[in-house]
N, C-alpha and C positions, 0 to 999 in steps of 0.2 A: 504494500499499500504506500502511495506517495502522499505527502502532505506539503502544504505551502505556508511559508512563514514570511511575514513582512519585514523588510530590511531597508533602511535608508541608504541610498547610494550617493555619497558626497561628490562624486565626479559629475553626476547628471542632475543633482538637485531634485531627484524624484524618489518616490517610494516604489520599491520593486518587490515582487513576490518570488521568492526563491524556493525551488523544489527541494525538499528534504526526503530521504528515504525512510523506511519504516523503523530504522534504528535511531532516528532523531531523538536526542535525549531531552524529553519533556521535563525531567527532573530539574533542569536548569531554570525552567519557568517557575517551578516551586521554590527553588533557591532564591529567586528574585521577588517572590511574592510576600504577602503579609502573614502567612501561616505562623512562622516563628514569632513574629511580632505579637500575635494574639496569644500564643502560648506563654509569652513573658508577662502578659497582663494579669498579674496576680489578683488584683481587685476584681476583675471580670470573672476569673476562674472561681474564686471563693464564693461570689454571689450566685453564679450558676449552680455551684455545688449545693448551696443552701436551698435554692429554689427547687432543685431536683429532689433533694431529700424530703422536702415538705410535700411535693406532689406524690412521690412514691408512698409516703406515710398515709396521705389522705386516701389513696386507692386501697392500701392494705387495711386501713381502718374500716373500709366498707366491706371487707371480706372478699375482695376481688384479687385476681392475679394482676400484677403490674406489668403491662405490655407496652413497651416504649417504641415510638417511631421518632428517629433522630434524623431530620432532614438537613443535608449539608454537613455531614459528620466530620469532614476533614481528617484529622488524625484518629478519630474515634474517641477523643477525650471525654465528651459529654456522655457517650454511651457507657464508657467504663465507669464514669461517676454514677450513672443510673444503676448499674449492676451492683456496684459497691454499696449503694444506698438501699438495696434490697429488691430491685426490679427482677422479675422472673425471666424476661427476655427482651432483647433490644434489636430492632431492625434499623441499621445504620445506612442511610442512603447518601451516596457520594457520586456525582456524575463524572468528575474528572478522573480518568482511569489511573494515571500514576499516583494520585492521591488516594484513590480507593485501594490500590495495591499496597500502598504504605500502611493504610489503616488496617488491612487484614494482618499484616506482619506485626504491627504494634499490638493489636488485640490478642494475637496468638502469644506474643512474648510476655504479656501481662496475665496470661492464663484465663482469658475470657472467651475463648473460641466456642465454648459450649453454650454461651449465653448471649453472644452478639453475632448477628449475621450482617455482613457488609454487602450492600446491594449497589452495584455499579450501574446506576441509571439516574435519569432525572426523576424527581419525585412524581411528576405527572405521568410517568410511564410505569410506575410500580403497580403491580396487580395484586388483588386479594382473592383468595379462594383456595380450594384443595390443591390446585396445580399452580397457584400463583406464588409471587415472591413472599407474600405473607399469608398464612392460613386464615387469619381473621383480622379484624380491625384492631388497632391499638387503642388504649385508653389514656395514654400519656403522649403528648406531642412536644418534642424538644426541637428548637430551631435556633440557628444563628445565621439568619439570612439578611442581616441589616447592614446598611451602609450609612454614611454620614447623613443622607437625606431620609433615612429610615426605610423607605420603600423602593429605593432605586434598583435593588438587586432582584426585584420581582417577588417580594415577600407576599404581597396581597394575592396574586394568582396562585402561588404555591399553597398559601393557607386555605384559600377557597377550595382548591382541588382536594387538599388533604381532608378537610372537614366533610366534603361530599363523598369521598371514596375510600379514605384510608384510616380514619379514626372514628371512634364511637361518638354518639351524641353526648354532649356535656362532658367531654373528656377533659382531663387536666392538661394544662399547657404551661410550658416554661420557655420564654416569658409568656405571661398571660395577658399582658397589656403594655402599651407604650404611650408615653406622654411626650409631646413636642412642646418645648418652651421657646418663646420668641421674645425679642427685645428690639424695639425701634432704635435705630442709631443714625447718627449723622457722621459720614466719613467721606471726605473729599477723595482720599486715595481709593476707597472701594468703589465710589461712584465713577471714578475714572476708568474702572475696569468694564464699564457697561455702556457708557456714552462717549461719543467723540467730541472733545472740547474744541472750541475755536483755537486756531494757532495764531499766536501773536508774533509777528515778524518785526522785531525791534532791535536796535543796537544797544539799548540800555537794559539792565537786568531788573528785572523785578524779583490703652490697656493691652496688654498681650494676652491672647486667649490660648494659643496653641500649646498642647502638651501631648499626651499619648493619643487622645481622640481629636478628631477635627470637628470644626463647626461649619455650618452652612451659612452662606450669605444669599438671600433672595432679594432681587431688585424689584422695587415697585415700578409700575409703568412710567411714572414720572416723579420728580421731586415733589414732596408734599410738605408745605409749611406747617409746623406744629407750634402751638402756643402753650406755654406752661399753664397747667391747670385744666386744659381742655380735655374732653373725653372723645376718644376715637375707637372705632371697631376694626380690629385686624381680622379679616375673614380668610380662612384657609380653604383652598380648593385642591382636589387631587383626582388623578386617574389611577391606573394600575401601577404606574411607575414614577410619577412625578407629583410634587406638591408645589403650589404657587399661591401667592397671597395678594390680596387687595386691601386697601385702606378705605374705610367707609366713615362718613361723618355721622351717620345714624345707624342704629342697630338693625341688622338684617331682619330680626323678628318684627320690628315696627314697619320696615319697608317692604316686607315680603321676601321671599327667597331670592337671593341674588346669585345668578349663575354667570360666572366669567369664564370664557373659553381659555384653554391652555395657551400661554403666550407663544406666538410664532414670530420669528424674525421677518420683517418685511423691508428692512433697510439693506439686507444682504451683507452688511458688514460683519454680523455675528457668524455668518457662514464661512467667512474667510479668516477673521481674527478671533483668537481666543481672548480670555480676560486679561492675561498678562500682556498680550500684544496691545490691547486697548490702553492699558496703563503705560506701556512704553511710548506709544504715540502721544499720549496726553502729558508726558513728563516734560514740562516746560524747560527745566534746566538742561535736559538732554537736547531738546530742540534748539535751545540757545547755542549749545556747542556746535551743532551743525550749521546754524546761521552764521556764527562767527567764522567757522572754517570756510564756508562758501564765500563769504565776503572777501576772504584773503585770496581766493583762487579764481573767482569769477571776473570776467571781463565783459565789456559791452558787446563784443562779437562772439562770445562763447556759444558753442553748439554742445549742448549737454545730452548725455544718454544716461538714463537712470535704470539701474538693474537691481531690483529687489521685489519681493512679492507684496503688492498693495502698499507701496511706500508713498509718503507725501513729500519726499525730497524733490520731486519734479516740480511741485507747486512752489516750494521754497526757492528753487533755482529760478523759476520764472519771475516771481515777485522781487527777487534780488537783482534782476536786470539781465538775465541771459537772453541772447538774441533768439535762440530756438531751443526747444526742449522736446526730447523724445523719451518715452518710457516703454520698456519691454514688459509685457504682462503675458506670461506664457500659458496661463490657465484661463479658461473661459470665465470662471468665477471672479478672479481678480480683475479681468478686463471689464466685466459688467459693473463691478463696484467702482472702479476708478472712473469709468465713464459717468456714473451717477454723481460722484464727488466733483468731477471737473465741471459738469453741467450746473450743479448747485452753486458753484463758485464762478460761473460764467467764463470758464476756461476751456470749453469744449473745442474752441477754434484756436486755442493758444498752445496746447500741449498735444502732441501726436502720440497716440497709443498704438504700439505695435504688438499684435497678438501672435507671437510665434516663439519658438525656442531660440535662445541667443545664437547658437551655432548655425542657424538657418537665416540669420540676418543678411540682407543684401544691401548694396549701395542704393538701390532704388527705394528701399524702406527709409533710408536717411536722406532721400531727395538729392542724392549725389554729393552730399556734404560729408566732410570728415569730422569726427568727434574730437572736440578739444578738452572736454571734461567728462570723464566716466565716473558716475557716482553710485554708491549703494550704502545701505546702513551698516553692514549687509544683513538682510533678514530673508529667510525662505521658509515657507510653511512646513516643508518636509523635514527640516532639520530637527534632530532629536538631541544630539550631543553638541556642546558648544562649538567644536571645530567643524561641524557639518556646514556651517555658514561660510566655510572656506570655498564653497561652491562659487562664491564671487570671484575667486582667483581663477577658476576654470572658465568662467564667463569672460573675464578680462582677457584670458588667453584666446578664447574663441573669437572675440571681436577685435583682435589685435590689428587686423588688416584695415579696420575702419577708423582706427585712431590716427589723428593727424600728427605731424611733427611737434614734439614737445608737449603732447597731450598730458593732462594732469589726471591722476587716478585718486579718487577720494572715497574711502580711506586709502592712504598710501602704503600702509603696512598693518600687520596684525602680529600679536605675540601670544604665546601660550604661557600661562602662569600657574603656580601651584603653591599650596600651603598644607602642612600637616596639622590635623585637628583632632580634638577630642569632642565627641558628640554627647549631648545630654540624653537623647533617646534613640536616635537613628541607628545606633550600633545594634539595637535589638534585632533588626532584620537579618543579621548575620551571626548572631551569638547563639551557641548551642544551648538547648533547653535542658538536656539531661533528664531530670525527674520533674514532672509537672503535677503538683498536688498529689504526690505519692505514686504517680503512674510513670512508668519507664517509657520515654519517647526518644531514646537514643537512636532508634531506627530512623527517625526523621532527621536527626542531626547527621547521621552517617550518610543518608541519601543526599542531603545538601552538600556535605563535604565532598562526596564523590562527584557531584555535578560541577562543583567549583574547581575540581582538579583539572577540568578541561580548559581550553583556551579562554573560556569566558571569565575565568578567574583573573585573567590578565587584562580585563576590560573594565572600563568605568561605566557607571550607571548615572543617568540624569536624575537629579533631585532638586526641587525648589528649596534651597537651603534657608531662605528667609523664614520658612515654616519650622525648621529644625535647628534649635539653638546649638551652637558649638563654639569653642574657643580655640585659638591657634596655639600650637606647641612649637612651631618654627616661624622664622620670618618668611613672608611670601617671596618667591623667587621666580625669575623668568627662565623658561626652559627652551622654547623655540621661537624663532621669528620668521615671518613670511612677508616677502617684499612684493607688494601688488604692482609696483612700478615696472616689474619684469614679469614675463610669462612664467607659468608653472615650470620648474626645472625638471629635466628628465631623471635626475638622480635623487635618491632619498635624502631627506634632511634629518640628521640624527644629533642627539645630545645625550650625554651621560655625565654623571658626577655624583656628588653626595651633598646632603644638607644636614646640618647639626640641629638637633632638637634643643632649644634654648629654655624651654619651660617645662616643669614637671607636669605629669598627667598621664592618662591612658590613651595612647596613640591608636586611634581607630582606623584612620585612613588619610588619603591625600585628596584634597579638593582641587579641581582644575577648572580654569575658565579662560576665556579669550579677552584680550583688550585690542581695541581698534584705534589705530593712530591716524586721526583725520589729517592732521598736519604735524609738523615737527613739535608743536607746542600744545596740541589738543588731542586728548585720548579719552575714549569712551570705554568703560569697563563693564563687562557682563557678569563680573564676579564680586570680588572684595571691593567695597566702596571706600573703606578707610581702615588703616591698621588697627588691630585690636591690642589693647595694652593689658598685660597681666592676665587676669581671669575674666576680662570682659568678653561678652559674646561678640563674635564676628558680625559685621554689618554687610549683608549681601544685597546685590541688586535684586529688587523684588519682582522685576519684570522678566527675569531669565532663569532658566534652570542651569545649575552648575553640574559638573561631573564629579562623581565620588568613586575613588578607587579604594576599596576596603583591603586592609592588611589581612591576609589569611593567618598570620602567625599570632595575631593579638585579638582574636575574637572574644576572649574572655575579658570583659572590662575590669574585672577585679584584679587582674595581674598588675602589680605595681611597676612603676618605671624605675628600673634598677640601674644606677650609674649613668654615664653619659651615653646617649644613643644618637645614631645617625640614620638617615634614610638614603640608601643608594638608589639611583634611578638610571634607566636607559629608555629613552623615548625616541621614536622614529616616525616621521611622516613619509608615507608611501605615495608618491605622486600618481602612480597608475591606478590606484584604487581610491585615493582620497582618505584612506584610513590612517589613524595614528595608533601604533602599537606601543605598549608601555609595560614596564616592570619596575615596581617599587619594592625595595626590600628593607625591612627594619632590622638594624643590627646594633649590638652593644659595642661601643668603641673599645671597651676594655678587652673584648675578645680578640681585637686586632693588635693588642700590645701597646695601645696608646694610653 
C-alpha cells in the first residue's frame, strides 16, 4: 500500500505530496504529537482518575457490571484506570493504527489484556451484537475528544452516535458535562490578527494566559463599544464542530430566539492569510522599517517587481514614488485578493498583477522593461520552517535575466541565527513519561525514541514560541548567511563550530530563526526581538513560528547542568533541495580536558 505525505519544497515554494511506501514510519507522527504532553499533565490525569472511580462506584452500587466504552483511548491510560477502579470490562476505541498498536502492547504489559479490548476503528464504525466489536452496550462512557474550542475534534457527533448505538440509556459519562467560560476583552494586538488596518506611509514614527492549556480567542463581527456598568448579552452559537459568538444589547429571551449563521469569510483575505500573517501586516513598526528601507533605494525611475504571497510592499513602493510596479501572484487566491485590495485603494491601473510562477516570467509581462528593484518581505504561504522563505532566493535567481544593470534586491541578504534555551513547558512533548499514575507507559517512550532515531531527530520543528515561555542559556549567534544580491550558489553553504552555555539551566534544545537584512542598517527578525538577561523569558516575534531542535540527550528536564557545557553544531544549506540539515550536540567541556 502506498501513502502520500505533504512536504514543503523550499526550491519551488509549493506544497508537494510525496509517495511513501507501506513501511513509512507513522511513529514519527506520534513522536511529534501531543500524546506525551497529555501524559505529563498530572492534574488532568488525577481528575480523570477521580471521575472514573466515582462513575464505576455508582454503577457497582446499582448492582450492575461496569462496562466501559473509552473513545479515543490513545495509550489506553483511561481504560487501565477504569479496570483498576473496578470496571468489569473496557472497550478501548482508537482509530489511529500505530497508536492502537501501542495501546495493545501497553495494556498487555500492565496485565490488563483480559479486561481491555482495543478496537482499531472510528467510534462511529464500532458494532454491537453477538458478532460485533462489543457484545452489548456499555454503561460507562469515557472520552477525551476535546480541543481548545471544546468541540473542534468532533466531540458532538461522536457523543451523539455513541448514545444512539453504543451505550445504554442514562449511562455514566466521564466527563459528564463541560462549561465554557468567556470574558470580553479589548486587545489591539489580537484585533490585528483579524482585520486589516490602514497602512500609514510616513517618514516620522509614531496578562499572560498561556500555560499547559491554550485558550481560544473568538472575534466579534465588528468592534463593539462597551461602557462601564452597562449590561450586554454574549450569545453562543454552534454547529457540530464550531462555536461562535455575538454580542446583543438585549437578552435573546426578550427579543426572541436569535439565530446567527456561522461566520464565513467574504473578504477573501482570511482564505490567504492566517492570523499571525494579519498581525505581521498590521505591525506598524515592521512596516516603518520597510518604508525607510524603500526610501533609501527607490528612485523616481525605479521599475519594481514584488515577489511575495499577498504582500502590500507593491503599494508601498508605488506610494513612495516608483515609476512602475509589478507584483507576481502565482496563486489564483492571492491574485483575487490583491486585485480587490488594489481596487479598494484605486490602484487597479497603477500596479500590474502578474499571475504566473516566477520562472515563467517573460519580458512581455514586464512590458519590455528591466527591473531595477526586486523586493519581497519575503513571505510565502507554503513555508513551514523559517528558512523555507529562502524561496525568495530561488525566485531572485529565476528572474535574474530580467534584472537591469545595478538592480537592487531588497532584502539584500538573510542570516540564520540560533540560541540554546530552557523551556518552561514545551520540553514535555519530548520527555519520557515512564510511569503515569502507576501505569507503565515505557512502550510509548520506546516507540518515540525509536522514531526519533531516524533522520527526523536531526530536524527542527516549527513552534510559535511566544506561546511557550523559555529563557536562553547561551548568547544568540549567527550560523549562516545568504546573499540575495547573487544567484543561489551551486555548492552547499556550511558552518560548524561550538557555542558555550553561559547560564545554568536545563538545556532542552536550540531555537533557530531567520533575520532579513533590508539594507546595511535595517534588519527584520523573525525570531528573538531582544536579548534576554539572566532568567528573563525570551521575547519572540509573535507573528512567526521559530524552529526548535530538541536535544535527544537531555530529554529529562530534571538532569542538572553539570560543569561547563558547550553545544557543537554542523549546519549545511543544500542549494539543490533548499533544505538545511543540522546536528547539534550537547557536551560537557570537562570531558574534553578543558
